[in-house]
N, C-alpha and C positions, 0 to 999 in steps of 0.2 A: 504553546504552539497553537496557532490559529488554523482551523480546518474549515473550508467552505464547501458545502455540498452544491455542486453545479447541476447535477442531474441524478435522479434516483427513481428507478422502476423496480419491479419485483425481481428482475434478474440482472440489472445493471446499476452501477454506481460510478459517478465521476466526481472526484473531489479535487479541490485546489489547495495547495500548501504554500501560502504566501511566505516568502522569505526563505524557504527551504531549498536545498541544493538538489541537483539531479542525482547525485550520489545517494542521498538519503532516500529519495523516491525509488531509485533502482533497487536498493536493499529491501524495501517493502514489497516492491513488485516481485522480486525473486522469491521472497518468502510466501507470497500469495500462491505461487505455482505449487507449493507443497501442501496446500489446503485442499482436501477432497471437495469436489464440486465446483472448483474454479476452472472454467474452460478457457478464459482469456484474461490476461492481466498485462497492463502496459503503463509506462509513464510517458507523459506528453510534455514537451517544451516547445511551443511554436516558435518563439524567438528568444535568443539568449539574453537580450536586454529589455525586451518589452512585455514579456509574459511570465506568469508564475508556473511552477511545476504542477502538473496534474497527474492523478493516478486514476486509471480506468479499470474497472473489474466487471467481468461478465461471468455469471454462475448458472448452475442448474442444481436443483435439490438442496440448495442452501441460499439464504438471503445474502446478498453481497456485503451488507454491513456486518453480518456475523462472520463471514469469511475474512474480512479485514481485521476484525477483533482477534480472530484465531491467529492470523498471520503475525500480528503485532505481539500477541502473547508468546508465540513460538520464538520470535526474534528476541524478545526480552529474556526468555529462558536460555537461549544460546549465548547471549551476552553475559548472563550471570555465570554460566558454566565457564566461559572464557576467563572471566574475572577471577573465579576460584582457582583455575588452573594456573593463571599468571601469578597469583599471590603465593 
């Protein structure tokens, strides 16, 4: 999966996920809201045919990149739990 950093500051991160769906971006956004220090999280899709999905994160007391890593880790753990329960 390709990830492009569009903008990064101490408290904000905007990444682009070429080829990914709004559904995938929404799952990551929802998990970001569960990370302490995330004060805003959103996915952006300017045009359904002409733009790529983006995820925007605003934080305090945590670097946005670290918040994203935590959200992804938490999401993977939830998927693993679901997989075990299904099996």
